[in-house]
KOLTOR-260429 format. One line per field, with one value per residue (C-alpha): x negated, y, z negated; residue in three letters. Coordinates in steps of 0.1 Angstrom, whole numbers, plus 5000, padded with zeros to 4 digits. Example, Ala and Ser with C-alpha at 12.3 -4.5 7.8 and 13.67 -1.06 7.14 Angstrom:
X = c(4877; 4863);
Y = c(4955; 4989);
Z = c(4922; 4929);
r = c(ALA; SER);
This chain:
X = c(4205; 4221; 4257; 4268; 4303; 4310; 4282; 4253; 4218; 4184; 4159; 4122; 4098; 4072; 4044; 4058; 4059; 4024; 4012; 4031; 4015; 3980; 3986; 3997; 3968; 3943; 3961; 3959; 3923; 3913; 3932; 3914; 3880; 3886; 3900; 3868; 3845; 3834; 3816; 3822; 3843; 3826; 3789; 3789; 3770; 3777; 3793; 3781; 3806; 3784; 3750; 3747; 3738; 3769; 3801; 3831; 3863; 3895; 3907; 3943; 3937; 3974; 3974; 3996; 4025; 4048; 4047; 4056; 4025; 4004; 4008; 4010; 3981; 3976; 3970; 3938; 3902; 3871; 3843; 3813; 3817; 3794; 3813; 3846; 3835; 3814; 3833; 3868; 3874; 3852; 3870; 3840; 3841; 3878; 3881; 3853; 3870; 3904; 3888; 3873; 3906; 3924; 3899; 3900; 3938; 3952; 3963; 3998; 3985; 3994; 4028; 4036; 4026; 4046; 4077; 4070; 4067; 4104; 4108; 4113; 4103; 4105; 4072; 4084; 4089; 4056; 4038; 4053; 4044; 4008; 4003; 4015; 3993; 3963; 3969; 3974; 3941; 3921; 3935; 3924; 3890; 3885; 3900; 3877; 3861; 3876; 3858; 3873; 3862; 3827; 3824; 3831);
Y = c(8976; 8971; 8980; 8995; 9007; 9001; 9025; 9012; 9025; 9017; 9006; 9017; 8988; 8990; 8989; 9020; 9037; 9027; 9041; 9073; 9076; 9071; 9097; 9122; 9114; 9119; 9153; 9165; 9155; 9173; 9205; 9203; 9199; 9226; 9250; 9245; 9249; 9212; 9221; 9211; 9237; 9230; 9231; 9244; 9214; 9208; 9176; 9153; 9169; 9201; 9185; 9181; 9148; 9145; 9125; 9147; 9135; 9154; 9153; 9156; 9175; 9169; 9133; 9119; 9101; 9107; 9120; 9155; 9160; 9137; 9160; 9194; 9213; 9233; 9201; 9195; 9204; 9194; 9177; 9155; 9119; 9120; 9150; 9132; 9100; 9114; 9146; 9143; 9107; 9107; 9110; 9126; 9155; 9159; 9191; 9207; 9197; 9210; 9243; 9246; 9238; 9264; 9291; 9282; 9276; 9299; 9294; 9281; 9254; 9224; 9239; 9244; 9209; 9195; 9212; 9194; 9159; 9152; 9165; 9141; 9146; 9127; 9116; 9126; 9162; 9162; 9151; 9179; 9204; 9192; 9193; 9228; 9239; 9222; 9241; 9274; 9268; 9258; 9288; 9311; 9295; 9298; 9333; 9353; 9385; 9416; 9449; 9465; 9435; 9437; 9474; 9465);
Z = c(2325; 2292; 2281; 2249; 2243; 2281; 2291; 2311; 2301; 2309; 2283; 2289; 2286; 2258; 2285; 2301; 2267; 2260; 2293; 2287; 2253; 2266; 2293; 2266; 2244; 2273; 2281; 2246; 2242; 2274; 2261; 2226; 2243; 2270; 2244; 2223; 2253; 2250; 2217; 2181; 2164; 2132; 2142; 2178; 2191; 2228; 2240; 2268; 2291; 2293; 2291; 2253; 2235; 2213; 2220; 2211; 2192; 2187; 2151; 2137; 2104; 2093; 2106; 2133; 2116; 2146; 2181; 2171; 2150; 2172; 2202; 2184; 2198; 2167; 2148; 2167; 2163; 2183; 2163; 2172; 2166; 2136; 2120; 2127; 2109; 2082; 2073; 2085; 2073; 2042; 2009; 1993; 2019; 2021; 2001; 2021; 2053; 2041; 2031; 2066; 2083; 2062; 2071; 2108; 2111; 2084; 2048; 2058; 2083; 2063; 2053; 2090; 2099; 2070; 2085; 2118; 2102; 2105; 2140; 2169; 2204; 2238; 2253; 2288; 2277; 2258; 2289; 2310; 2283; 2280; 2317; 2318; 2290; 2306; 2338; 2320; 2301; 2333; 2351; 2323; 2323; 2360; 2365; 2388; 2374; 2387; 2393; 2361; 2340; 2355; 2344; 2308);
r = c(MET; LYS; ARG; LYS; TYR; GLY; ILE; ARG; TYR; ARG; VAL; ARG; SER; LYS; SER; SER; ASN; LYS; LYS; LEU; LYS; LYS; GLU; CYS; ASP; ASP; LEU; ARG; ARG; GLU; ILE; ILE; TYR; LEU; ARG; ALA; GLY; TYR; LYS; SER; GLU; LEU; SER; GLY; ARG; PRO; GLY; LYS; GLN; ILE; GLY; GLY; THR; ASP; VAL; LEU; ASN; ASP; HIS; HIS; PRO; ALA; GLY; LYS; PRO; ASN; ASN; ARG; LEU; ARG; TYR; GLU; LEU; ASP; ASN; GLY; VAL; CYS; LEU; THR; LYS; GLY; GLU; HIS; PHE; PHE; LEU; ALA; HIS; ASN; GLN; ALA; GLU; ALA; GLU; ARG; MET; ARG; THR; TRP; ILE; LEU; ARG; LYS; LYS; GLY; PRO; ASP; PHE; PHE; ASP; ARG; MET; GLU; MET; LEU; LYS; ASN; SER; LYS; CYS; ASP; LEU; ARG; ASP; VAL; LYS; VAL; TYR; LEU; GLN; ALA; GLU; LEU; GLU; LYS; LEU; LYS; ASP; ALA; LYS; ILE; LYS; PRO; VAL; THR; GLU; LYS; GLN; ALA; ASP; LEU);
Protein backbone atom coordinates (compact mmCIF):
# COMPACT_ATOMS: atom_id res chain seq x y z
CA MET A 1 0.00 0.00 0.00
CA LYS A 2 1.18 3.51 -0.75
CA ARG A 3 0.18 6.77 0.84
CA LYS A 4 -0.57 10.05 -0.85
CA TYR A 5 -2.05 12.99 1.02
CA GLY A 6 -2.65 10.70 3.99
CA ILE A 7 -4.79 8.31 1.92
CA ARG A 8 -3.73 4.72 1.48
CA TYR A 9 -4.10 3.23 -1.97
CA ARG A 10 -3.03 0.09 -3.76
CA VAL A 11 -0.91 0.21 -6.89
CA ARG A 12 -1.57 -2.55 -9.39
CA SER A 13 1.59 -4.25 -10.54
CA LYS A 14 2.64 -4.05 -14.16
CA SER A 15 2.36 -7.83 -14.47
CA SER A 16 -1.31 -7.78 -13.44
CA ASN A 17 -1.94 -4.96 -15.95
CA LYS A 18 -0.18 -7.01 -18.64
CA LYS A 19 -2.28 -10.05 -17.81
CA LEU A 20 -5.48 -8.01 -17.88
CA LYS A 21 -4.52 -6.47 -21.24
CA LYS A 22 -3.87 -9.93 -22.72
CA GLU A 23 -7.22 -11.20 -21.43
CA CYS A 24 -8.98 -8.21 -23.00
CA ASP A 25 -7.08 -8.73 -26.28
CA ASP A 26 -8.14 -12.39 -26.36
CA LEU A 27 -11.78 -11.54 -25.63
CA ARG A 28 -11.87 -8.84 -28.31
CA ARG A 29 -10.22 -11.11 -30.87
CA GLU A 30 -12.75 -13.88 -30.19
CA ILE A 31 -15.64 -11.40 -30.58
CA ILE A 32 -14.28 -10.11 -33.90
CA TYR A 33 -13.81 -13.66 -35.24
CA LEU A 34 -17.20 -14.88 -34.01
CA ARG A 35 -18.98 -11.82 -35.39
CA ALA A 36 -17.38 -12.51 -38.80
CA GLY A 37 -18.28 -16.21 -38.67
CA TYR A 38 -14.58 -17.15 -38.53
CA LYS A 39 -14.17 -15.92 -42.11
CA SER A 40 -12.30 -13.01 -43.63
CA GLU A 41 -14.61 -10.03 -43.96
CA LEU A 42 -12.69 -8.98 -47.07
CA SER A 43 -12.54 -12.19 -49.11
CA GLY A 44 -14.84 -14.58 -47.24
CA ARG A 45 -12.06 -17.17 -46.89
CA PRO A 46 -12.66 -19.48 -43.90
CA GLY A 47 -10.23 -19.60 -41.02
CA LYS A 48 -8.69 -22.70 -39.48
CA GLN A 49 -11.25 -22.53 -36.67
CA ILE A 50 -13.95 -23.77 -39.07
CA GLY A 51 -11.86 -26.11 -41.20
CA GLY A 52 -10.32 -23.59 -43.62
CA THR A 53 -6.64 -23.25 -44.36
CA ASP A 54 -6.15 -19.57 -43.46
CA VAL A 55 -4.93 -18.12 -40.18
CA LEU A 56 -7.15 -15.19 -39.15
CA ASN A 57 -6.04 -11.84 -37.73
CA ASP A 58 -8.12 -9.04 -36.33
CA HIS A 59 -7.20 -5.64 -37.73
CA HIS A 60 -7.69 -2.21 -36.11
CA PRO A 61 -8.50 0.09 -39.09
CA ALA A 62 -8.18 3.24 -36.98
CA GLY A 63 -5.14 1.96 -35.10
CA LYS A 64 -4.87 1.32 -31.38
CA PRO A 65 -3.16 4.33 -29.82
CA ASN A 66 -4.97 3.86 -26.51
CA ASN A 67 -7.13 1.31 -24.71
CA ARG A 68 -10.36 3.02 -25.76
CA LEU A 69 -9.66 2.44 -29.47
CA ARG A 70 -7.80 -0.82 -28.92
CA TYR A 71 -10.93 -2.45 -27.45
CA GLU A 72 -13.59 -0.60 -29.47
CA LEU A 73 -15.43 -3.42 -31.25
CA ASP A 74 -16.37 -1.20 -34.18
CA ASN A 75 -12.63 -0.64 -34.73
CA GLY A 76 -12.12 -4.25 -35.75
CA VAL A 77 -12.34 -6.37 -38.88
CA CYS A 78 -11.43 -10.01 -39.43
CA LEU A 79 -8.86 -10.63 -42.17
CA THR A 80 -6.65 -13.54 -43.18
CA LYS A 81 -3.02 -13.24 -42.14
CA GLY A 82 -2.01 -12.52 -45.74
CA GLU A 83 -4.66 -9.82 -46.23
CA HIS A 84 -3.65 -8.24 -42.94
CA PHE A 85 0.02 -8.11 -43.88
CA PHE A 86 -0.18 -7.33 -47.61
CA LEU A 87 -3.24 -5.06 -47.67
CA ALA A 88 -3.87 -3.57 -44.25
CA HIS A 89 -0.23 -2.75 -43.47
CA ASN A 90 1.01 -1.96 -46.97
CA GLN A 91 1.36 1.72 -47.88
CA ALA A 92 0.75 0.96 -51.58
CA GLU A 93 -2.66 -0.55 -50.73
CA ALA A 94 -3.61 1.94 -48.01
CA GLU A 95 -6.15 3.88 -50.10
CA ARG A 96 -7.84 0.71 -51.37
CA MET A 97 -8.11 -0.60 -47.81
CA ARG A 98 -9.42 2.74 -46.54
CA THR A 99 -12.12 2.76 -49.26
CA TRP A 100 -13.18 -0.78 -48.33
CA ILE A 101 -13.36 0.14 -44.63
CA LEU A 102 -15.49 3.22 -45.39
CA ARG A 103 -17.90 1.13 -47.49
CA LYS A 104 -18.13 -1.51 -44.76
CA LYS A 105 -18.23 0.71 -41.66
CA GLY A 106 -19.84 3.88 -43.06
CA PRO A 107 -18.50 7.18 -44.38
CA ASP A 108 -18.10 8.67 -40.89
CA PHE A 109 -16.14 5.73 -39.44
CA PHE A 110 -12.77 7.48 -39.11
CA ASP A 111 -14.44 10.62 -37.68
CA ARG A 112 -16.15 8.52 -34.98
CA MET A 113 -12.87 6.80 -34.14
CA GLU A 114 -11.06 10.16 -34.04
CA MET A 115 -13.52 11.35 -31.37
CA LEU A 116 -12.66 8.31 -29.23
CA LYS A 117 -8.89 8.83 -29.42
CA ASN A 118 -8.78 11.09 -26.38
CA SER A 119 -11.12 8.94 -24.28
CA LYS A 120 -9.80 6.93 -21.39
CA CYS A 121 -11.10 3.65 -20.02
CA ASP A 122 -10.31 1.23 -17.21
CA LEU A 123 -9.22 -2.25 -18.31
CA ARG A 124 -11.28 -3.93 -15.58
CA ASP A 125 -14.43 -2.29 -16.97
CA VAL A 126 -13.37 -3.20 -20.52
CA LYS A 127 -12.98 -6.85 -19.53
CA VAL A 128 -16.47 -6.99 -18.00
CA TYR A 129 -17.92 -5.31 -21.11
CA LEU A 130 -16.13 -7.68 -23.51
CA GLN A 131 -17.20 -10.75 -21.52
CA ALA A 132 -20.82 -9.60 -21.66
CA GLU A 133 -20.60 -8.89 -25.41
CA LEU A 134 -19.07 -12.30 -26.07
CA GLU A 135 -21.84 -14.03 -24.12
CA LYS A 136 -24.51 -12.07 -26.02
CA LEU A 137 -22.91 -12.99 -29.33
CA LYS A 138 -22.61 -16.68 -28.40
CA ASP A 139 -26.24 -16.75 -27.22
CA ALA A 140 -27.37 -15.17 -30.49
CA LYS A 141 -25.39 -17.71 -32.56
CA ILE A 142 -26.65 -20.74 -30.58
CA LYS A 143 -30.28 -19.69 -30.27
CA PRO A 144 -32.52 -22.70 -31.07
CA VAL A 145 -34.81 -22.48 -34.08
CA THR A 146 -38.44 -21.97 -33.09
CA GLU A 147 -41.42 -23.26 -35.06
CA LYS A 148 -42.20 -19.76 -36.36
CA GLN A 149 -38.62 -19.34 -37.63
CA ALA A 150 -38.72 -22.79 -39.27
CA ASP A 151 -41.85 -21.82 -41.23
CA LEU A 152 -40.11 -18.81 -42.81
